[in-house]
N, C-alpha and C positions, 0 to 999 in steps of 0.2 A: 504493500500500500504506500509505503514511504517513497519507493522508486517511482510509482505512478504519479504521485503528487509532485515529485521533483521534475519529472518529464513534462507534466502539465504546465508548470511554471516556466520551464525552459522553452516549451513550444510557444507559449504566449510571448515570451521575450524575443524569440527568433522572428515570429511574424511581425511584431511591432518594429523591430529593427529593419526588416525588409521593407516595410511600408515607409520607413523614414529614410531609406536609401543609405543606411550606415551598416549594412550587413556584410559579413565576411563568412566564408564557408567554415572557418574554424569555430564560429559561434555554435555550430551544430554539436560540437563535442561536449559531452556531459561528464564532469568529474565527480566521482562519488567518494565520500568519506564515511566510515562507520561511526555512529550508527545512522541509518536512514530514518530514524524516528527518535522521539524523545527530545531532551533539552538541546542536544547538539545539532538537531535538524536544521534550525534556522541559520546557524553559522555555516553549515555545509552548503545550504542553498545559496547563501550570500556569496560564498567562495566560487561556487560553480557558475554563477551568472555574472561574476565580475569580469570586466574587460581585461583587467590586468591580473594574471594568476602567478605573479612573481613569487608569492609566498606560499603557493599551493604545493601540497605534498599528497597528491591523490593516491588512494589505494588502487583505483582503476579508472579508466576513462573509455568512453565509447560513443560512437555516433548511433544512438538508438533509433534515429529516424530512417536509417538506411535499410532496416530489415523489411520495410513495407514492400520493397521490390521483390521479395522472396515469396510473395503470394500471387497466385495466378490472376486474381481479379484486381491487381494493382495497375492494370492496363486494360484498355478496351479491346474488343475482338480485333484480330489482325486485318480482316478484310472489310474496310470501310470505304465508302464512295469518296473519291477526291472532290474537293470543292472547285467549281468552275465559276469564275467571275468575269465581268466585263473589264476591259483594260482601264476604263475610266474610274473604276472602283479603287484601284490600288493607291493612287495619290491620296484619296480621302482616308484610307486605312492607315497609311504611313503618317499622315498628318495627325490622326488621332493618337497614334503611338508616340509620336514626337512630343505632343503637348501633354499627354498623360504622364510622360516621364519628366518633362520640363516643369510641371506644376510643383514638383518637390523642391525646386531650387528657385529662390527669389532672383529677379533679373538684376544685372549689373550694368553700369555704364549707360550706354545709349539705347539699351533694349526698350522696346515700347510696349511689351506685354503689360496688361493691366492686372496686377496681382491683387487678390482680395484675401486678406488674412482671415483665419478662422476666428470665430467669436464664441467662446465657450458659454457665455451667458445666454446667447441667442440659440446656441446649439447648431451653428453652421460650420461647414468645412472650409478649408482654404481652397481657393479657386484661381484660375487664370483665364483671362479673356483676351482674345486676339482677333483683330479684324484684318484679313488679307485683302489686298487691293484687287480690283477687277482684272488687271493684266496678269495676276498670279493665278489664284483659284476662285476669287470672289466668294470667299467663305469666312464666316465668323465662327471661331472655335471657342467653345467653353469647356475647359477641362476641370474636373473635380478631383481633389487629392484624396487618396486613401490613407488615413492616418490613425485609425482606431485599431486596438488590439483585437485579435480573433476571439479572446475570451469575453471581452465586453460585448461583442456582437451576438454570440450564440450560446455560450456556456453559462456565464454568470449573469446574463441579461434575463430577468425573470418575467418580463412582459410577454404575454401571449400574442400571436399574430392579430393584427387590428384591421377592421374594415376600412377601406380607403374612401369613405363617404365624401362626396363632393370633390374628390381629387382624381379618381380614375373612373372609367366608364362602368366597370363591373364592381358594384359594392360588395358582392358576395365573394370576390377574390381577395381574401384577407392577405395582408402584407406584413413583413417584418416590421414590428412597431418602431424599432430604433431607426431603421433606414427611412421609413415613411415620415417619421417626425422630422428628420433632418431635411428631407426633400421638401416638405411643406414650408419649413422655415427658410429654406434656401431659395424657393421659387420667387419670393418678392424681391430678394437682392438681385437675382439674375434679371428679372423683369426691369428693374431700375437701371441696371447697366446697359441692357439691350436698348431700352428706350432712348438713353443718352446717345448711344451710337447712331441710332436711326435719325435722331434730331440733328446730330452733328453733320451727317451726310445722308440725305434722303435717298441717294442712289444706292445705298446699302439694302434697300428693300428688294433689290433683284438678287441679293446674295442668298446662299444657303447657310443654314445654321447646323453646326456639328457639335453635339454634346458627347463628351467622352470622359473616361476616367478609369482608374486602376483600383482593384481591390474593393474596399468599401465605397470608394468614390465611384466605381463602376456601378454598384448597386443603386446609389443615389441618382446617377446619371440615367439609368434605365427607368426609374420611377418618374423623373422629370420629363423624359421623352414620352412615356406613356401618357402623362398628364397633358402635355402639349398636343399630342395627337388624338386625344379623346374627342369623340364626336357627339357626346351627350350634352344637352342643354343644361343639365344639372351640374356640369363641371365648369366652374367659372373662376377665373383669376386674372390678374394683370399679365402673367406669363402666358396663359392660355390664349388671351386676346391677341398677343403678339405673333402667334403662330402664322396667321394669315399674311404677315408682313414679309415673310421669307419665301423664297422660291421653293425650297425643300427643307425639311428638318431631318437630320441623320443622328444616329446614336451608335457608337462603336466603343466597346469596353474590353478590358483585359483582366483576367483573373477575378471576375466579380463573383461574389457568393450568391447562394440562393436568396430570393427576395420575396416571392409570393407563392400562394398555394397552387395556383395555375400559372403556367409560363406566360410571361408578358410577351406579346407578339406584335408584329407590325400590323397596323390596321389595313383592312382590305380596301378595294376600290382603285380605279385607274389613277386617281389623283395621287395616291401614295405609293404607286407601283415602283417608282425610282427612289423611294426613301430607303436608306440603309438602316438596318438594325442588327448589328453583328455583336456576338459575344465570343471573344477568343479565349481558348482554354488550353493551357499547357498540360499535356498528359503528366499526371503526378502532382499537380498543384493542389495542395490540401484545402485552400480557401474556397475553391469552387464546389467543394463537398462539405462546407462548413455549416451543416445543420447540427442542432444541439445533440441529438442522439448519435449521429454519425461521428462527431468529434469525440464524444465520450468513448465510443467504441475504438476509435483510432488511438486514443491515449492508452487504452488497455493493450492494444497491439504493440505499441512501443515498449511497454513494460514487460511483455512476455518474452521468453527466450526465442531466438530465431528458429523458424521451422526447419526440419531436416528435409532436404530435397531428395536425396537418395543416399546410398551407402558408399558412394565413391569418396575416398579421402580428399579433403580439401575443397570439395565442391561448394559448400556454403561460403567458405572464405573467398573463393574465386569470384562468386557472384557479388558478395558484399564489397569487393574491391572496386567495382566499376558501377557506380550508382547513377551516372549522368546519362546513360543511354538505356532506356527500357528495352529497346530492340536488342541490344547486346545481351542483356540479362535474360530476356525471353529465349533467345537462341541458345545461350549457354545452358539453360535448363534442359534442353533436349539434345545437347551435344553438338551444336553447330556453332562454330566460331565466327566472329565478325570478319576475320581475315578471309575465311572461305566465302562469305557472302560478298565481301568487297571484290574478290577476284572473280565473282560470277560463277563459282563452282556449285553454289547452292542458291536456287532462286525460288521465290514464292510462286504459287499458281498464277496463271495469266489473269491480269486485272486486279491482283491483290497487292498488298503492301506488307512489309515487315512491321512489327515483329511476328514471328511464327507462333503457332499455338503453344501455350505453356502447359502441356499435359502433365508434366512431372512435378508441377508446383501445387502446394495445398491452396485451398481457398479460405479467405477470411470471411466469417459470417457478419454481414453488415445489416444493422437495423434499418427499417424503412425511414426515409427522410420525410419531413413535413413540407418544406418549401421547395420551390422549383427555380431553375435557372431561366433567365429571360433572354429573348432575342434569338437569332439564328446562330446556333452553336457551331463554332469552327475549332476542331481539335488540332493542335500543333503537336506533332509527334516526331521524335528523334529519327534521323535518317541513319540506317546501319552503315557502319564503316566511315561515318562522317569524321572530318578532321576537327570539328568544333561543336559546341553545344547549340550553336545557332542554326545549323543546317537541319532543316525539318521539312516535312510534308504537311499539307493542310487537308483535313478530311471533315466531312459532315457527320455530326452525331445528334442524338436527340436527348432531351431531358430524361426520358425513360431509360435510355442506355446508361446515362451517367449515374443513375441510382444503383446500378449493379457493381460499381467499382469503389475501391478504397484508395484514395490518393493521399500520399503522405510525405512527399519530398519537398521541403520548404524552399529549396533552391529554385524549383520551377515557378515559384510565385514572384520572382524579382521582375519589376517592370522593365529594367534595362535588358533583361533576357527576352521579354516579349517584344521590345522595340527592335532588337537586333534580328530576331527571327522574322518579324514582319518585313524588315528591310531585305532580308535574304530572299523571302518569297516574292517580293515585288521585283527584285532584280531578276530572278528566274523568269518571271512572267514577261518582263520587258524584253529579255533576251530570247524569248520563244521557248523556254524550257518548261513552261507550265507552272501551276500554283500548287499542285498536289505532289 
């Protein structure tokens, strides 16, 4: 029990540091000191979470988060449909990634982004507003920062999902109370800033609006998008009124957690056909599965001994050594090396993608989640034999498919990783190599 509590606190710290862009992979290591309970537990925890461990004399240390990859359902099925997008879509996705990352850093010198600081009294998040000129992309970007810890979102937050009366079209589609509250308080601030931009230059009424964000900021962005795109007369606000002043309204998020009972979707109709509503998901990102019961189960997984794959000596150690590529681990579990795949000696069936089926791996029993992911889900998956963590393929998945997996690699949640991967995919598309 003491180890589970230690890992829980460490997990909270890791996700918080990732969202603050101050994370290093050494933060994943947990140092344990006997005892794991009793009066010395608080001192032990303080030492294990300290950035400086100069005075530490650990009895043992381990990356407890790595063992998630040793379960067969730590990754989605190998044969997923590649995403096919119009060429004009890539610049908007890259723009969303760029500003979802940039919102974490305040501008310097002559940068003209309009940064809006978080206000804890009002319950609003930090944001950045950018208007691009007509000769560029004629787009106004609103990025929302993800800065809350995962435990605040879904484990220690005691409020049940709340009906979005007067905010969304479907009052029966209950939403995460914390995200909904932030979205409601943020809406008036965004409306004020957008109105000022339109008054400054009426020509901006021909521009598109791109709402984006990472992590918790992505969840809030999705709710704001759904609010602006609502078609009910019962949904009224200054922000909703401004929807008609823009050519289109888009939403692109990265590593966003579940936000509503039913998945938020792009509204129908020919008018909204070209509106983007994408949610990018790194395979292994624990935040996209951050439902209360699922996170509690994940913490139990972390604290359990690593499962035994088979009787071959050193097989577990070999798998644990390479955590950055789910494809490599999946192949290793059935005796296929990444070198063999890279050399073309072993290939998946026609039309399929790696990783190969992980038949020799045990499955972790996952409790049913309450909330759903919003938008059109795009899974970013490691490319086997890749030279870097950014080389990926993009595939279509559903919220129902996501409910069957246990994701638990915090490294996959970093916004800078999402940004680099999106850039890689866009470059492939421009050079004619495809997006998947």
